[in-house]
C-alpha positions as CSV (number, residue, x, y, z in Angstrom):
1,M,24.4,-4.7,31.9
2,T,22.5,-1.5,32.7
3,S,20.3,-0.3,35.5
4,S,18.7,2.8,36.7
5,G,21.7,3.7,38.7
6,T,24.6,2.6,36.5
7,G,25.2,2.5,32.8
8,V,27.1,4.2,30.0
9,R,28.4,7.6,31.0
10,W,28.1,10.7,28.7
11,G,31.4,11.6,26.9
12,S,32.8,8.0,26.8
13,G,33.7,6.2,23.7
14,Q,30.9,3.7,24.3
15,A,28.4,6.6,24.7
16,R,29.4,7.9,21.3
17,G,29.0,4.4,19.8
18,V,25.6,3.8,21.4
19,L,24.4,7.2,20.1
20,A,25.8,6.6,16.7
21,A,24.0,3.2,16.5
22,T,20.6,4.5,17.5
23,I,20.9,7.7,15.3
24,V,21.9,5.8,12.2
25,G,19.1,3.3,12.6
26,S,16.3,5.7,13.4
27,G,17.7,8.2,10.9
28,M,17.5,5.5,8.2
29,A,13.8,5.0,8.8
30,M,13.2,8.8,8.8
31,L,15.3,9.2,5.6
32,D,13.3,6.5,3.9
33,G,10.0,8.3,4.5
34,T,11.0,11.6,3.0
35,I,12.9,10.0,0.1
36,V,10.0,7.9,-1.0
37,N,7.6,10.9,-1.1
38,V,10.0,12.7,-3.5
39,A,10.3,9.5,-5.7
40,L,6.5,8.9,-6.1
41,P,6.1,10.6,-9.5
42,K,9.0,8.7,-11.0
43,I,7.7,5.4,-9.5
44,G,4.4,6.0,-11.0
45,A,5.8,6.9,-14.5
46,E,8.2,3.8,-14.6
47,L,5.8,1.2,-13.2
48,G,2.7,2.7,-14.8
49,A,1.0,3.0,-11.4
50,S,-2.4,4.5,-10.9
51,V,-2.9,6.9,-7.9
52,T,-4.3,3.8,-6.1
53,G,-1.0,2.1,-6.6
54,L,0.9,5.1,-5.3
55,Q,-1.4,5.2,-2.3
56,W,-0.5,1.6,-1.5
57,V,3.3,2.3,-1.8
58,I,2.9,4.7,1.1
59,D,0.1,3.0,3.0
60,G,1.7,-0.5,2.7
61,Y,4.5,0.7,4.9
62,L,2.4,2.7,7.3
63,L,0.0,-0.2,7.7
64,S,2.4,-2.7,9.1
65,L,4.3,0.0,11.0
66,A,1.2,1.3,12.8
67,A,-0.2,-2.2,13.5
68,L,3.0,-3.6,15.0
69,I,4.7,-0.7,16.7
70,L,3.1,-1.3,20.1
71,V,4.0,-5.0,20.3
72,A,7.4,-4.4,18.9
73,G,8.4,-2.3,21.9
74,S,7.3,-5.1,24.2
75,L,9.3,-7.7,22.2
76,G,12.5,-5.7,22.9
77,D,11.7,-5.5,26.6
78,R,11.1,-9.2,26.9
79,Y,13.7,-10.7,24.5
80,G,16.5,-8.1,24.5
81,R,16.4,-4.6,23.1
82,R,19.6,-4.9,21.2
83,R,18.6,-8.2,19.7
84,V,15.2,-6.9,18.5
85,Y,16.8,-3.7,17.2
86,Q,19.3,-5.6,15.2
87,L,16.6,-7.7,13.8
88,G,14.6,-4.6,12.8
89,V,17.6,-3.0,11.1
90,A,18.6,-6.2,9.2
91,W,15.0,-6.7,8.1
92,F,14.7,-3.1,7.0
93,G,17.9,-3.4,4.9
94,I,16.9,-6.7,3.2
95,T,13.4,-5.5,2.4
96,S,14.8,-2.2,1.0
97,V,16.6,-4.4,-1.6
98,L,13.3,-6.0,-2.4
99,C,11.7,-2.6,-2.9
100,G,14.7,-1.4,-5.0
101,I,14.4,-4.3,-7.5
102,A,10.6,-4.5,-7.6
103,P,9.5,-5.1,-11.2
104,T,5.9,-4.1,-10.7
105,T,3.7,-2.0,-8.5
106,E,2.3,-5.0,-6.8
107,V,5.7,-6.4,-5.8
108,L,6.8,-3.0,-4.6
109,V,3.7,-2.7,-2.4
110,A,4.3,-6.2,-0.9
111,A,8.0,-5.2,-0.2
112,R,6.8,-2.0,1.4
113,V,4.5,-3.9,3.8
114,L,7.5,-6.1,4.8
115,Q,9.7,-3.1,5.1
116,G,7.2,-1.6,7.6
117,V,7.7,-4.7,9.8
118,G,11.4,-3.8,10.1
119,G,10.5,-0.2,10.8
120,A,8.2,-1.2,13.6
121,L,11.0,-3.3,15.2
122,L,13.6,-0.6,15.1
123,T,11.6,2.6,15.7
124,P,10.8,2.0,19.4
125,G,14.1,0.2,19.9
126,S,16.3,3.3,19.5
127,L,14.8,5.2,22.4
128,A,14.5,2.1,24.6
129,I,18.2,1.4,24.1
130,L,19.1,4.9,25.1
131,Q,16.9,4.7,28.2
132,S,18.4,1.4,29.3
133,A,22.1,1.9,28.2
134,F,22.8,5.4,29.6
135,A,23.2,6.2,33.3
136,H,20.1,7.9,34.7
137,D,21.6,11.3,35.0
138,D,22.8,11.2,31.3
139,R,19.6,10.0,29.7
140,A,18.0,13.4,29.0
141,R,21.2,14.6,27.4
142,A,21.5,11.5,25.3
143,I,17.9,11.6,24.1
144,G,18.3,15.3,23.3
145,A,21.4,14.5,21.2
146,W,19.6,11.6,19.5
147,S,16.6,13.7,18.6
148,G,18.6,16.6,17.2
149,L,20.9,14.5,15.2
150,S,18.2,12.2,14.0
151,G,16.3,15.2,12.8
152,V,19.2,16.0,10.5
153,A,18.1,12.9,8.5
154,T,14.7,14.4,8.0
155,A,16.3,17.6,6.8
156,V,18.7,15.9,4.4
157,G,16.1,13.4,3.1
158,P,14.3,15.5,0.6
159,L,17.6,16.8,-0.9
160,L,19.2,13.4,-1.0
161,G,16.0,11.8,-2.4
162,G,15.8,14.4,-5.1
163,L,19.5,13.9,-6.1
164,L,19.1,10.1,-6.2
165,V,16.0,10.2,-8.2
166,Q,17.2,12.9,-10.6
167,A,20.7,11.6,-11.1
168,G,19.9,7.9,-11.1
169,S,16.6,6.2,-10.4
170,W,13.8,6.0,-7.8
171,R,15.3,2.6,-7.0
172,L,18.3,4.2,-5.4
173,A,15.9,5.8,-2.9
174,F,15.5,2.3,-1.4
175,L,18.9,0.8,-2.1
176,I,20.6,3.6,-0.2
177,N,19.3,1.9,2.9
178,V,21.6,-1.1,2.5
179,P,25.0,0.5,3.4
180,V,23.3,2.5,6.1
181,A,21.8,-0.7,7.6
182,L,25.2,-2.5,7.5
183,L,26.9,0.4,9.3
184,C,24.1,0.4,11.9
185,L,24.5,-3.4,12.5
186,W,28.2,-3.0,13.0
187,L,27.9,-0.1,15.5
188,T,25.1,-1.9,17.4
189,R,27.1,-5.1,17.7
190,R,30.3,-3.3,18.8
191,Y,28.9,-0.7,21.2
192,V,25.3,-1.4,22.4
193,P,24.9,-3.5,25.6
194,E,22.1,-6.0,25.7
195,S,19.3,-5.4,28.2
196,C,15.7,-6.5,28.9
197,D,13.1,-6.1,31.5
198,G,13.3,-9.0,34.0
199,E,10.0,-8.0,35.7
200,L,7.9,-8.8,32.6
201,T,5.9,-12.0,32.6
202,G,3.7,-13.8,30.2
203,R,3.9,-13.2,26.4
204,P,3.2,-10.2,24.2
205,D,-0.4,-9.8,23.1
206,F,-0.1,-11.4,19.7
207,T,-3.8,-11.9,19.4
208,G,-4.5,-8.3,19.9
209,T,-1.8,-7.3,17.5
210,A,-3.2,-9.6,14.8
211,L,-6.7,-8.2,15.3
212,G,-5.4,-4.7,15.1
213,A,-3.4,-5.4,12.0
214,I,-6.3,-7.1,10.2
215,G,-8.7,-4.3,11.2
216,L,-6.4,-1.6,9.8
217,A,-5.6,-3.6,6.7
218,G,-9.3,-4.2,5.9
219,V,-10.4,-0.6,6.5
220,T,-7.5,0.7,4.5
221,A,-8.1,-1.6,1.6
222,A,-11.7,-0.7,1.4
223,L,-10.9,3.1,1.5
224,V,-8.1,2.8,-1.1
225,E,-9.9,0.5,-3.5
226,A,-13.5,1.9,-3.3
227,P,-12.9,4.9,-5.7
228,A,-11.6,2.6,-8.5
229,R,-13.7,-0.5,-7.9
230,G,-16.9,1.1,-6.6
231,V,-18.4,0.8,-3.1
232,A,-20.5,-2.2,-4.1
233,D,-17.5,-4.2,-5.3
234,P,-17.3,-7.6,-3.3
235,L,-13.6,-7.0,-2.5
236,V,-14.4,-3.6,-1.0
237,L,-17.4,-4.8,0.9
238,V,-15.6,-7.9,2.4
239,A,-12.4,-5.9,3.2
240,G,-14.4,-3.2,5.0
241,L,-16.6,-5.6,6.9
242,V,-13.7,-7.8,8.0
243,G,-11.7,-4.7,9.0
244,V,-14.5,-3.2,11.1
245,L,-15.3,-6.5,12.8
246,A,-11.6,-7.0,13.6
247,L,-11.3,-3.6,15.1
248,V,-14.4,-4.2,17.3
249,A,-12.9,-7.5,18.4
250,F,-9.7,-5.7,19.2
251,C,-11.5,-3.2,21.4
252,V,-13.5,-6.0,23.2
253,L,-10.3,-8.0,23.8
254,Q,-8.5,-5.0,25.2
255,A,-11.4,-4.2,27.6
256,R,-11.4,-7.8,28.9
257,S,-7.7,-8.6,29.0
258,A,-5.9,-8.8,32.2
259,D,-2.7,-7.4,30.5
260,P,-4.0,-5.5,27.5
261,L,-1.8,-4.1,24.7
262,V,-3.6,-0.8,25.1
263,P,-5.0,-0.3,28.6
264,P,-8.5,1.1,28.3
265,E,-8.1,3.2,31.4
266,L,-5.7,5.5,29.6
267,F,-8.6,6.8,27.5
268,A,-10.7,7.5,30.6
269,D,-8.4,10.6,31.1
270,R,-9.9,13.4,29.1
271,T,-6.6,15.1,28.4
272,F,-5.0,11.8,27.1
273,L,-8.1,11.2,24.9
274,L,-8.2,14.8,23.5
275,S,-4.4,14.9,22.9
276,N,-4.6,11.7,20.9
277,L,-7.5,13.0,18.9
278,L,-5.5,16.1,18.1
279,T,-2.5,13.9,17.1
280,F,-4.7,11.9,14.8
281,L,-6.1,14.9,13.0
282,L,-2.8,16.8,12.8
283,Y,-0.9,13.9,11.4
284,A,-3.7,13.0,9.0
285,A,-3.5,16.5,7.6
286,L,0.3,16.3,7.5
287,G,0.4,12.9,5.8
288,G,-2.1,13.9,3.2
289,V,-0.5,17.1,2.3
290,M,3.1,15.7,2.1
291,M,2.0,13.0,-0.3
292,L,0.4,15.4,-2.7
293,M,2.8,18.3,-2.3
294,V,5.7,16.7,-4.1
295,M,3.4,15.5,-6.9
296,Q,1.9,19.0,-7.3
297,L,5.3,20.6,-7.5
298,Q,6.8,18.1,-9.9
299,V,3.8,17.6,-12.2
300,S,2.0,21.0,-12.1
301,L,4.8,23.4,-11.4
302,H,7.5,21.4,-13.3
303,Y,10.0,21.3,-10.4
304,S,12.9,18.9,-10.7
305,P,13.0,16.1,-8.0
306,V,15.8,18.0,-6.2
307,A,13.8,21.3,-6.2
308,A,10.7,19.5,-5.0
309,G,12.6,17.9,-2.2
310,L,14.1,21.2,-1.1
311,S,10.8,23.1,-1.2
312,G,9.7,21.7,2.2
313,L,13.1,22.1,3.9
314,P,12.0,25.2,5.8
315,I,9.5,23.1,7.7
316,T,12.2,20.8,9.0
317,I,14.5,23.7,9.8
318,L,11.8,25.4,11.8
319,M,11.1,22.1,13.7
320,L,14.7,21.6,14.5
321,L,15.2,25.2,15.7
322,L,11.9,25.7,17.6
323,S,10.5,22.4,18.8
324,A,12.6,22.1,22.0
325,R,11.9,25.7,22.9
326,S,8.2,25.1,22.3
327,G,8.3,22.1,24.7
328,R,9.9,24.3,27.4
329,L,7.4,27.1,26.9
330,A,4.5,24.5,27.3
331,Q,6.0,23.4,30.6
332,R,6.1,27.0,31.9
333,I,2.7,28.3,30.7
334,G,0.8,25.0,30.1
335,P,0.3,23.3,26.7
336,R,-3.3,24.5,25.9
337,L,-2.4,27.7,24.0
338,Q,0.1,26.0,21.8
339,L,-2.1,23.0,21.1
340,V,-4.9,25.4,20.0
341,V,-2.8,27.9,18.0
342,G,-0.4,25.4,16.5
343,P,-2.9,23.3,14.5
344,I,-4.7,26.5,13.4
345,L,-1.4,27.8,12.1
346,V,-0.9,24.5,10.3
347,G,-4.3,24.9,8.7
348,A,-3.5,28.5,7.7
349,G,-0.3,27.3,6.1
350,M,-2.2,24.8,4.1
351,L,-4.6,27.4,2.8
352,L,-1.7,29.6,1.8
353,L,-0.3,26.6,-0.1
354,R,-3.3,26.7,-2.4
355,M,-1.3,29.4,-4.2
356,A,1.1,26.7,-5.4
357,E,-0.4,26.4,-8.8
358,P,1.0,26.4,-12.3
359,G,2.9,29.7,-13.0
360,A,3.5,30.6,-9.4
361,S,7.0,31.3,-8.1
362,Y,8.4,29.6,-5.1
363,L,8.7,32.8,-3.1
364,T,5.1,33.8,-3.6
365,G,3.3,30.5,-4.2
366,V,5.1,28.0,-1.9
367,L,7.3,29.6,0.7
368,P,4.6,31.6,2.6
369,G,2.5,28.5,3.2
370,V,5.6,26.4,4.1
371,L,6.7,28.9,6.7
372,V,3.4,29.2,8.4
373,F,2.9,25.4,8.2
374,G,6.3,24.8,9.8
375,L,5.6,27.4,12.6
376,G,2.4,25.6,13.4
377,L,4.0,22.2,13.6
378,A,6.8,23.6,15.8
379,A,4.3,25.1,18.2
380,A,2.2,21.9,18.5
381,V,4.3,18.7,18.1
382,A,6.5,18.9,21.2
383,P,3.7,20.0,23.6
384,V,1.2,17.4,22.4
385,T,3.8,14.6,22.9
386,A,4.6,15.9,26.4
387,T,0.9,16.2,27.2
388,V,0.2,12.7,26.2
389,L,3.0,11.3,28.4
390,A,2.1,13.5,31.3
391,A,-1.6,12.6,31.2
392,A,-0.8,8.9,31.6
393,P,0.2,7.2,34.9
394,D,4.0,6.6,35.2
395,R,3.6,2.8,34.9
396,H,2.0,3.3,31.5
397,A,4.5,5.9,30.1
398,G,6.0,3.6,27.5
399,V,2.5,2.3,26.4
400,A,1.2,5.9,26.2
401,S,4.0,7.0,24.0
402,G,3.6,4.0,21.8
403,V,-0.2,4.6,21.5
404,N,0.4,8.2,20.5
405,N,2.9,7.1,17.8
406,A,0.5,4.5,16.5
407,V,-2.3,7.1,16.5
408,A,-0.1,9.4,14.4
409,R,0.8,6.7,11.9
410,T,-2.8,5.6,11.6
411,G,-3.8,9.2,10.9
412,S,-1.3,9.4,8.1
413,L,-2.3,6.0,6.9
414,L,-6.0,6.8,6.6
415,A,-5.4,10.3,5.1
416,V,-3.3,8.8,2.3
417,A,-6.1,6.2,1.7
418,V,-9.0,8.7,1.6
419,L,-7.7,12.0,0.5
420,P,-7.1,11.4,-3.3
421,A,-10.6,10.2,-3.7
422,V,-12.0,13.1,-1.7
423,A,-10.0,15.4,-3.9
424,G,-11.3,13.8,-7.0
425,I,-7.9,12.4,-8.1
426,R,-8.4,9.0,-9.7
427,G,-6.5,6.6,-12.0
428,D,-3.7,8.5,-13.8
429,Q,-5.1,12.0,-13.2
430,Y,-2.1,12.8,-11.0
431,T,-0.2,13.1,-14.3
432,D,-2.5,15.9,-15.5
433,P,-1.5,19.3,-14.2
434,V,-5.0,20.7,-14.4
435,A,-6.7,17.8,-12.7
436,L,-4.0,17.5,-10.1
437,T,-4.1,21.2,-9.3
438,A,-7.9,21.1,-8.8
439,G,-7.5,18.1,-6.5
440,W,-4.6,19.6,-4.6
441,Q,-6.5,22.8,-3.8
442,L,-9.5,20.8,-2.6
443,A,-7.3,18.5,-0.5
444,L,-5.7,21.5,1.2
445,L,-9.2,22.7,2.3
446,V,-10.0,19.3,3.7
447,C,-6.6,19.0,5.5
448,A,-6.8,22.6,6.8
449,A,-10.2,21.9,8.3
450,A,-9.0,18.7,10.0
451,A,-6.0,20.5,11.5
452,A,-8.2,23.3,12.8
453,V,-10.7,20.9,14.4
454,G,-7.8,19.2,16.1
455,G,-6.9,22.6,17.6
456,L,-10.5,23.0,18.9
457,F,-10.2,19.6,20.7
458,A,-7.3,21.0,22.6
459,L,-9.5,23.5,24.3
460,G,-10.5,20.7,26.7
461,V,-7.0,19.8,27.6
462,D,-6.0,20.3,31.3
463,N,-3.6,23.2,31.1
464,G,-1.9,22.1,34.4
465,V,-1.0,18.6,33.1
466,L,2.7,19.5,32.8
467,R,2.9,21.4,36.1
468,N,4.5,18.5,37.9
469,Q,6.9,17.6,35.1
470,Q,10.4,18.7,36.1
471,P,12.1,20.1,33.0
472,P,15.7,19.1,32.3
473,P,18.3,21.9,32.0
474,P,18.0,23.7,28.7
475,A,21.2,22.4,27.4
476,E,20.0,18.8,27.8
477,L,16.6,19.4,26.4
478,D,17.7,21.4,23.4
479,G,16.5,19.4,20.4
480,A,14.9,16.7,22.5
481,L,11.6,16.8,20.7
482,A,12.8,18.2,17.4
483,C,11.9,15.3,15.1
484,G,8.2,15.1,15.5
485,V,7.3,15.5,11.8
486,D,7.9,11.8,11.4
487,G,6.0,10.9,14.5
488,P,6.2,11.4,18.3
489,P,8.8,9.5,20.3
490,T,7.9,5.9,21.2
491,H,8.3,3.5,24.0
492,L,10.0,5.7,26.6
493,T,10.5,3.8,29.8
494,D,12.2,4.4,33.1
495,K,12.1,0.8,34.4
496,S,15.1,-0.9,35.7
497,T,16.8,-3.3,33.3
498,V,18.8,-6.4,33.7
499,D,21.1,-8.5,31.6
500,G,19.4,-10.0,28.5
């Protein structure tokens, strides 16, 4: 049993167990994302996948994750945070096996969609467990430790992914999740107390969730399949039409619902709206570049999977070292400067990465762009997350954080769907160094422009939005927002909890 005044105390054995359970679970999801990116060229070669198939390997997961992450948080609040978290971890492990044994691209994509359901159940659960399990005075410290240590998974992921793919098979990139999931289930069962929100009434908005999922699925299918099938193809037309109608119905339902999944009044606040537009464009640029970068390095520059995985490591290191400090700076001077400069630096880093072409060395062709790219992310990610939360009323803090995470995932989802076609990469052209390099350089221009436009949106953000936010002591905050590359924190809540 936990409440706002009692709970697990920092430094106890149970505290270490709760931290370990949440870090292992969320780290597993982060690790999976970075490993799969590194494995894409090998997946394509073994399964004979076109670029459309590889897009679906990424987007199948992001689709179900983005569509379900909001309702997943409310499921934990209603039916027990530990129970839903365990379900998500178990589901993720089982579907990872399905991914690892998939004989065809189609089966792999289906398994990835199912895996995204598990990711949606466990992603908001880790933070919700920390908020409900720890005593109020220890929550900031626990979240800081969780973020910093979970970020290690992001740093280790590319190296581990490269080693698994190079030494064994891309299938190990998924099967590695099984022992991790088993460890997480044991830790959760042993150390994590059950909790739920006794004040919640009614049922989750399953209708809104279904409409949102159908809408995203239809639009994504139309965008991914149109380059290969043609815009006039019946499947493309029907998918696009159904998707748009479902999204319109979702918006109408949210506007009319007494208890909407996404309260429309949140978007009446200019700062909340602009911060989410920035998030969408920034994560769209990030998702598109990260998908193509490992392919460009392995196919065009002939990097091994290990070398390709390690090439982006400076980005994660910069995020781990600087994100918490960036968050504190935004609280002191206001977030606007960092929200403008950060995305512009991201765009500049992408332009520098255009030098990553056949014959270029890592030091001159890749590292400069990676460093500037990482500095831009470190400048922007923590402040934009803090700004979104500060712009929302306290009663909507959890929903606001979930919306921001869903926006980030949707940005990546649509970028992966659209970017290869925009860059002129179709069919098996990703295996041709000349065609891939030309597409890579064009894609970087598009993503750099998207990031810069996001920075311009930030000019309208209220620079005093964080003024009333009381920052925790530096030792507690250090690392607290360090893992934003994968997505902003979700489902933060300060409500009282009762026994589940």
